[in-house]
C-alpha positions in Angstrom: 34.2 1.5 6.3 33.6 3.4 9.5 36.4 4.1 11.9 36.0 2.2 15.2 34.9 4.4 18.1 37.7 5.5 20.5 35.2 5.4 23.3 34.0 2.4 25.2 30.6 3.8 26.1 27.9 2.3 23.8 24.2 2.1 23.7 21.6 1.0 21.1 22.2 4.2 19.2 26.0 4.3 19.0 26.1 7.3 16.6 24.4 9.5 19.1 26.8 8.6 21.9 29.7 9.1 19.5 28.4 12.6 18.6 28.0 13.6 22.3 31.4 12.4 23.2 33.0 14.1 20.2 31.3 17.4 21.1 32.1 17.3 24.8 35.6 15.7 24.9 37.3 15.8 21.5 36.3 19.3 20.5 36.7 20.8 24.0 33.9 23.3 23.5 32.2 25.0 26.4 28.5 25.2 26.2 27.0 28.0 28.2 24.1 26.9 30.5 20.7 28.3 29.7 18.6 30.2 32.2 16.2 27.3 32.2 18.9 24.8 33.3 20.2 27.1 36.0 16.7 27.8 37.4 15.9 24.1 37.6 19.1 23.5 39.4 18.5 26.3 41.9 14.9 25.2 42.4 16.1 21.7 43.2 18.7 23.0 45.7 16.1 25.2 47.4 13.7 22.3 47.6 16.4 20.1 49.1 17.2 22.8 51.7 13.5 23.3 52.6 13.0 19.5 53.0 16.1 19.4 55.2 14.9 22.3 57.3 11.4 20.7 57.7 12.8 17.4 59.0 15.0 19.0 61.7 
């Protein structure tokens, strides 16, 4: 029998949520960000700043 989840967060695929929570919380591993993720973030910030500058 499976051990009940210590986490309250559930969705239709409970195992996937459990795996994500175990990876991020229980194991306390730090995953380095990829260049792709960082570039998307910086592009979004630049777009926000350009939109803000265009409206003022």
